[in-house]
C-alpha positions as CSV (number, residue, x, y, z in Angstrom):
1,X,4.9,-40.2,25.6
2,X,8.3,-40.9,25.9
3,X,11.1,-38.2,26.4
4,X,12.2,-38.9,23.0
5,X,9.0,-38.8,21.5
6,X,8.1,-35.5,23.3
7,X,11.3,-34.1,22.1
8,X,10.7,-35.0,18.7
9,X,7.3,-33.4,18.6
10,X,8.8,-30.0,20.2
11,X,11.1,-29.9,17.9
12,X,8.7,-30.4,14.7
13,X,6.5,-27.8,16.5
14,X,9.8,-25.2,16.6
15,X,10.3,-25.8,12.9
16,X,7.1,-24.9,11.5
17,X,7.0,-22.0,14.0
18,X,10.3,-20.7,12.4
19,X,8.8,-21.6,8.6
20,X,6.1,-19.7,9.4
21,X,6.9,-16.8,11.6
22,X,10.5,-16.2,11.4
23,X,11.6,-17.4,7.8
24,X,10.9,-14.7,5.2
25,X,7.8,-15.6,2.8
26,X,8.2,-15.8,-0.6
27,X,7.1,-12.7,-3.1
28,X,4.5,-15.1,-4.7
29,X,3.2,-16.3,-1.8
30,X,2.3,-13.1,-0.2
31,X,1.1,-11.8,-3.6
32,X,-1.2,-14.6,-3.3
33,X,-2.5,-14.2,0.1
34,X,-2.8,-10.5,-0.5
35,X,-5.1,-10.9,-3.3
36,X,-7.2,-13.5,-1.6
37,X,-7.7,-11.0,1.2
38,X,-8.5,-8.2,-1.2
39,X,-11.4,-10.5,-3.1
40,X,-12.6,-11.6,0.6
41,X,-13.1,-7.7,0.9
42,X,-14.8,-7.6,-2.3
43,X,-17.3,-10.4,-1.5
44,X,-18.3,-8.4,1.2
45,X,-18.8,-5.0,-0.6
46,X,-15.6,-3.5,0.6
47,X,-12.3,-2.7,-1.4
48,X,-8.9,-2.0,0.2
49,X,-7.5,1.5,0.0
50,X,-5.2,3.6,2.1
51,X,-4.7,7.1,0.9
52,X,-8.2,8.0,1.9
53,X,-7.2,7.1,5.6
54,X,-3.7,8.7,5.1
55,X,-5.3,11.6,4.2
56,X,-8.0,11.4,6.7
57,X,-5.0,11.8,9.3
58,X,-3.7,14.9,7.4
59,X,-7.0,16.4,8.1
60,X,-7.0,15.8,11.4
61,X,-3.3,17.4,11.4
62,X,-4.7,20.7,9.5
63,X,-7.5,21.0,11.6
64,X,-5.1,21.0,15.0
65,X,-2.6,23.6,13.6
66,X,-5.6,25.8,12.5
67,X,-5.5,25.3,8.6
68,X,-8.6,23.0,8.3
69,X,-11.0,25.8,7.6
70,X,-9.1,27.4,5.6
71,X,-8.7,24.4,3.4
72,X,-12.4,23.4,3.8
73,X,-11.8,21.0,6.0
74,X,-14.9,19.8,8.2
75,X,-14.5,20.4,11.3
76,X,-15.9,17.6,12.9
77,X,-14.5,14.7,11.9
78,X,-14.8,10.9,12.4
79,X,-12.5,8.7,14.9
80,X,-9.6,7.4,13.8
81,X,-11.4,3.6,14.3
82,X,-14.7,4.9,13.0
83,X,-13.0,6.0,9.7
84,X,-13.0,3.0,7.5
85,X,-9.7,3.2,5.9
86,X,-8.2,4.6,9.1
87,X,-9.2,1.7,10.9
88,X,-7.8,-0.5,7.9
89,X,-4.5,1.7,8.1
90,X,-4.3,1.1,11.4
91,X,-4.9,-2.5,11.5
92,X,-2.1,-3.0,8.6
93,X,0.5,-1.4,10.7
94,X,-0.4,-3.6,14.0
95,X,-0.5,-6.6,11.7
96,X,3.0,-5.6,10.5
97,X,4.0,-5.0,14.3
98,X,2.7,-8.6,15.2
99,X,4.3,-10.1,12.5
100,X,7.6,-8.4,13.6
101,X,7.6,-9.3,17.1
102,X,6.4,-12.7,16.5
103,X,9.5,-13.3,13.9
104,X,11.8,-11.2,16.7
105,X,12.3,-8.4,14.1
106,X,10.8,-5.5,15.5
107,X,13.4,-2.7,16.4
108,X,13.8,0.9,16.6
109,X,15.7,1.8,13.3
110,X,17.0,5.1,13.0
111,X,18.5,6.6,9.6
112,X,21.3,9.0,8.9
113,X,19.9,12.7,9.0
114,X,19.8,13.1,5.5
115,X,17.9,10.4,5.4
116,X,14.9,12.3,7.6
117,X,15.0,15.2,4.7
118,X,14.6,12.6,2.2
119,X,11.4,11.5,4.0
120,X,9.9,14.8,4.3
121,X,10.1,15.3,0.4
122,X,9.4,12.0,-0.5
123,X,6.1,11.9,1.9
124,X,5.4,15.4,0.6
125,X,5.8,14.3,-3.0
126,X,3.3,11.5,-2.7
127,X,1.1,13.2,-1.0
128,X,0.9,15.4,-3.9
129,X,0.8,12.2,-6.6
130,X,-1.8,10.5,-4.7
131,X,-3.9,13.7,-4.7
132,X,-3.9,13.8,-8.4
133,X,-3.8,10.4,-9.5
134,X,-6.5,9.7,-7.0
135,X,-4.7,7.1,-4.9
136,X,-1.7,5.8,-4.2
137,X,0.3,2.6,-5.5
138,X,-2.9,1.0,-3.8
139,X,-5.6,2.9,-5.0
140,X,-4.4,4.6,-7.8
141,X,-2.5,1.7,-9.5
142,X,-3.4,-1.8,-7.9
143,X,-7.0,-1.1,-7.1
144,X,-8.2,0.3,-10.7
145,X,-6.0,-2.3,-12.4
146,X,-7.8,-5.2,-10.7
147,X,-10.8,-3.1,-11.5
148,X,-10.3,-3.1,-15.0
149,X,-10.0,0.5,-15.6
150,X,-7.1,2.1,-17.7
151,X,-6.6,4.5,-14.7
152,X,-4.4,2.1,-12.9
153,X,-2.1,1.6,-16.1
154,X,-1.8,5.1,-16.6
155,X,-0.6,5.4,-13.1
156,X,1.6,2.3,-13.5
157,X,3.4,4.3,-16.6
158,X,3.5,7.5,-14.3
159,X,5.2,5.3,-11.5
160,X,7.6,3.7,-13.6
161,X,8.8,6.9,-15.1
162,X,8.6,8.3,-11.5
163,X,10.8,5.6,-9.8
164,X,13.4,6.2,-12.9
165,X,13.8,9.7,-12.4
166,X,13.5,9.7,-8.3
167,X,16.6,6.9,-8.6
168,X,18.7,9.1,-10.7
169,X,17.9,12.2,-8.4
170,X,18.8,9.8,-4.9
171,X,22.1,8.7,-6.7
172,X,23.1,12.3,-7.7
173,X,22.4,13.4,-3.7
174,X,24.8,10.2,-2.5
175,X,27.5,11.4,-5.1
176,X,27.6,14.9,-4.4
177,X,26.0,15.3,-0.7
178,X,28.2,14.6,2.1
179,X,26.5,16.2,5.1
180,X,24.1,13.9,7.2
181,X,25.1,10.5,5.6
182,X,26.5,8.7,8.8
183,X,24.0,6.3,10.4
184,X,23.9,7.1,14.1
185,X,24.8,4.1,16.2
186,X,22.2,0.9,16.0
187,X,19.7,0.8,18.9
188,X,20.1,-2.6,20.3
189,X,17.4,-4.3,22.5
190,X,18.2,-6.6,25.1
191,X,17.9,-10.3,24.6
192,X,15.8,-10.3,27.4
193,X,13.4,-8.2,26.2
194,X,13.5,-10.0,22.4
195,X,13.1,-13.1,24.0
196,X,9.5,-12.3,24.6
197,X,8.4,-10.3,21.9
198,X,6.8,-13.6,20.5
199,X,4.4,-13.7,23.4
200,X,3.7,-10.2,23.2
201,X,2.8,-10.7,19.6
202,X,0.9,-13.6,20.8
203,X,-1.5,-11.2,23.1
204,X,-1.9,-8.9,20.2
205,X,-2.9,-11.5,18.0
206,X,-5.3,-12.8,20.3
207,X,-6.7,-9.1,21.1
208,X,-7.3,-8.2,17.6
209,X,-9.3,-11.6,17.0
210,X,-11.1,-10.8,20.0
211,X,-12.0,-7.3,19.2
212,X,-13.1,-8.4,15.5
213,X,-15.4,-11.4,17.0
214,X,-16.9,-8.9,19.4
215,X,-17.7,-6.2,16.5
216,X,-19.0,-9.0,14.3
217,X,-21.4,-10.3,17.0
218,X,-22.4,-7.1,18.5
219,X,-26.0,-7.3,16.5
220,X,-24.7,-4.1,14.7
221,X,-24.7,-4.1,10.8
222,X,-21.9,-1.5,10.8
223,X,-19.6,-2.8,13.5
224,X,-20.1,-6.3,12.0
225,X,-18.8,-4.6,8.5
226,X,-15.9,-3.3,10.2
227,X,-15.1,-6.5,11.9
228,X,-13.9,-7.6,8.5
229,X,-12.1,-4.5,8.2
230,X,-9.9,-5.3,11.5
231,X,-9.4,-8.7,10.2
232,X,-8.5,-7.7,6.8
233,X,-6.2,-5.1,7.4
234,X,-4.5,-6.9,10.3
235,X,-3.7,-9.8,7.5
236,X,-2.6,-7.7,5.1
237,X,0.0,-6.1,7.1
238,X,1.2,-9.6,8.4
239,X,1.4,-10.8,4.7
240,X,3.1,-7.6,3.7
241,X,5.7,-7.9,6.3
242,X,6.5,-11.5,6.2
243,X,7.0,-11.5,2.3
244,X,8.7,-8.0,2.4
245,X,5.6,-7.4,-0.2
246,X,6.3,-3.3,-1.3
247,X,4.9,-1.8,-4.1
248,X,7.4,0.4,-4.4
249,X,10.5,-2.1,-4.4
250,X,8.2,-3.8,-7.7
251,X,8.6,-0.7,-9.9
252,X,12.1,1.0,-8.6
253,X,14.1,-2.5,-8.0
254,X,14.1,-3.3,-11.9
255,X,15.9,-0.2,-12.4
256,X,18.3,-0.2,-9.1
257,X,19.3,-4.1,-9.2
258,X,17.5,-5.6,-12.2
259,X,15.9,-7.9,-9.4
260,X,12.4,-8.8,-10.6
261,X,11.0,-11.1,-8.2
262,X,8.7,-8.5,-6.5
263,X,7.3,-7.1,-9.9
264,X,6.6,-10.6,-10.8
265,X,5.0,-10.9,-7.4
266,X,2.6,-7.5,-8.6
267,X,1.9,-9.4,-12.1
268,X,1.0,-12.7,-10.2
269,X,-1.2,-10.8,-7.8
270,X,-3.1,-9.0,-10.8
271,X,-3.0,-12.0,-13.0
272,X,-4.9,-13.9,-10.2
273,X,-7.3,-11.2,-9.3
274,X,-8.4,-9.1,-12.6
275,X,-10.3,-12.4,-13.6
276,X,-11.7,-13.1,-10.1
277,X,-12.5,-9.3,-9.7
278,X,-14.1,-9.6,-12.9
279,X,-16.7,-12.2,-11.6
280,X,-17.8,-10.1,-8.9
281,X,-18.6,-7.4,-10.9
282,X,-20.4,-9.2,-13.8
283,X,-22.6,-11.3,-10.7
284,X,-22.9,-7.5,-9.3
285,X,-21.9,-8.2,-6.4
286,X,-20.0,-5.2,-5.9
287,X,-20.0,-1.9,-8.2
288,X,-16.6,-1.6,-9.3
289,X,-16.8,2.4,-9.7
290,X,-16.5,2.5,-6.2
291,X,-12.5,1.7,-6.4
292,X,-12.3,3.4,-10.3
293,X,-10.9,7.2,-9.7
294,X,-12.1,9.8,-12.0
295,X,-8.3,10.7,-13.2
296,X,-7.6,8.9,-16.6
297,X,-5.3,9.5,-17.9
298,X,-3.6,13.1,-17.1
299,X,-4.4,13.0,-13.1
300,X,-3.2,9.3,-13.3
301,X,0.0,9.5,-15.3
302,X,1.1,12.9,-13.9
303,X,0.3,11.9,-10.0
304,X,2.2,8.5,-11.1
305,X,5.2,10.3,-11.7
306,X,4.9,12.5,-8.6
307,X,4.1,9.6,-6.6
308,X,7.3,7.5,-8.3
309,X,9.8,10.2,-7.4
310,X,8.3,10.5,-3.9
311,X,8.3,7.0,-3.1
312,X,12.0,6.2,-3.8
313,X,13.3,9.2,-1.4
314,X,10.7,8.0,1.5
315,X,12.0,4.7,1.5
316,X,8.4,2.7,0.4
317,X,4.7,3.7,-1.2
318,X,1.9,3.8,1.1
319,X,1.3,0.3,1.9
320,X,5.0,-0.5,2.4
321,X,5.2,2.8,4.3
322,X,2.6,1.5,7.0
323,X,4.1,-1.6,7.4
324,X,7.7,-0.7,7.8
325,X,5.9,1.8,10.2
326,X,5.1,-1.2,12.2
327,X,8.4,-2.7,12.0
328,X,10.1,0.3,13.7
329,X,11.5,2.2,10.7
330,X,11.5,5.6,12.0
331,X,12.0,7.3,8.8
332,X,8.8,5.9,7.4
333,X,6.8,7.2,10.5
334,X,8.4,10.8,9.2
335,X,7.6,10.0,5.7
336,X,4.0,9.4,6.4
337,X,3.5,12.5,8.4
338,X,4.2,14.0,5.5
339,X,2.5,12.2,3.0
340,X,-1.0,12.7,5.4
341,X,-0.5,16.2,5.9
342,X,0.7,17.5,2.4
343,X,-1.7,15.1,0.8
344,X,-4.4,16.6,2.7
345,X,-3.4,19.7,1.8
346,X,-2.8,19.3,-2.0
347,X,-6.1,17.3,-1.7
348,X,-7.8,20.3,-0.8
349,X,-6.6,22.4,-3.2
350,X,-6.8,20.7,-6.2
351,X,-10.3,20.3,-5.3
352,X,-10.8,24.3,-4.6
353,X,-9.4,25.2,-8.1
354,X,-11.5,22.5,-9.4
355,X,-8.8,20.0,-10.7
356,X,-10.0,16.9,-8.8
357,X,-13.7,18.5,-8.5
358,X,-16.5,15.9,-9.9
359,X,-18.6,17.7,-12.5
360,X,-22.1,17.6,-11.3
361,X,-23.6,18.2,-14.5
362,X,-22.1,14.7,-15.8
363,X,-25.1,12.2,-16.9
364,X,-22.9,9.5,-17.7
365,X,-22.3,6.7,-15.7
366,X,-18.8,7.9,-14.6
367,X,-17.7,10.7,-12.7
368,X,-15.5,13.5,-14.4
369,X,-12.6,15.8,-13.1
370,X,-10.5,18.2,-15.0
371,X,-7.9,15.4,-14.9
372,X,-9.8,12.6,-16.3
373,X,-12.8,10.6,-15.9
374,X,-13.6,7.2,-14.7
375,X,-12.1,4.6,-17.0
376,X,-13.9,1.0,-17.1
377,X,-12.6,-1.3,-19.7
378,X,-15.4,-3.4,-20.0
379,X,-17.3,-0.1,-21.1
380,X,-14.8,1.0,-23.0
381,X,-14.5,-1.9,-25.3
382,X,-18.1,-3.3,-25.3
383,X,-17.2,-6.8,-23.8
384,X,-15.8,-8.6,-21.1
385,X,-13.3,-10.5,-23.2
386,X,-11.7,-7.4,-25.0
387,X,-11.3,-6.3,-21.4
388,X,-9.5,-9.3,-20.2
389,X,-7.5,-9.7,-23.3
390,X,-6.1,-6.2,-22.9
391,X,-5.2,-6.7,-19.4
392,X,-3.5,-9.7,-19.8
393,X,-1.6,-8.5,-23.0
394,X,-0.4,-5.8,-20.9
395,X,0.6,-8.2,-17.9
396,X,2.6,-10.4,-20.4
397,X,4.3,-7.2,-21.6
398,X,5.0,-6.0,-18.5
399,X,6.6,-9.7,-17.3
400,X,8.6,-10.0,-20.5
401,X,10.3,-6.4,-19.9
402,X,11.3,-7.3,-16.5
403,X,12.8,-10.9,-17.3
404,X,14.4,-9.5,-20.2
405,X,15.8,-6.7,-17.5
406,X,17.1,-9.6,-15.3
407,X,19.2,-11.3,-17.8
408,X,20.1,-8.2,-19.6
409,X,20.3,-5.4,-17.0
410,X,19.4,-3.1,-20.2
411,X,17.2,-0.6,-17.9
412,X,19.2,-0.8,-14.7
413,X,20.3,2.9,-13.7
414,X,23.4,1.9,-11.8
């Protein structure tokens, strides 16, 4: 091969690398890839969840500081890699970290002092909201909608209201509070280090693949199942980082800038995912009730409002916070700490006072709590046709409102 052809080949490879690993992906591409990974989990009898793993971390924190016995947290907890949702969350952070290394975008990011307070407040409200709704933007909104439950739509309404309220409160603080608003000097990483980021990223990528391969070929059914979780969690973090996919932005941006691409990407993911998931339910490949919280409608709405306010101050939702942690945002590390800690406390207290405790006397196919029940549209409407039509009309209405707002800025609060 001539030197000219060799240079052309290397140049083409470099262009491909930049297109895949450096240039930002469209949120629509990210949404499609995300829903395909989630459907892949469902085919294997699994589902994507975030708050369960985050709350599990909070249980560890409460046991460590001595609050566990008072809250009823078990003394002996699984390891961080043994708990399914904890494992998935860790791999989500690792996937985003790898994507940040490969794109040379990893950098410790220190916020102004006031934002640490916002992070603590926002994370705490997210923990309370997720405990009420039975999940975060993933387990309380996205998954239930995907699983044809109106609980997800109820939380969607709460998240929209909470995002609007949170944004108004945040704007008030920006206009009236001056303390702690000066950003600290940015930590500059030497070029000699950032140049080798892709090498580190490739090492992490290969290590995760080897990890999953070892578990999958171990002959242990449980480890083989967890190998799927390792790959799926890593892929979700990688996809969300590259496409900047964030549920918090989907609910916040229309009120803030009228920009609707992130919202439309989430709508696209649901439009693709709902019928695919419905097909899996009809074929009885996975039980839809495994990802439907018993919180429709009171818990879903109240939890959505509380969580929505919190995610505005925290700077991201649950999954968005995890991938930003992998990118190096210190504010999100603080947010997720309080999300985990207060989420564990709130979950324990709500159960103790029978708000979210399951009614063991219920003999129906769904579980009942004081804040709602497991609502499943095909059961409520008596057919899949009406259930899909209902979800489709809601998606179409949401899209029409977002599209109208993009051209008129009617719902913006700035």
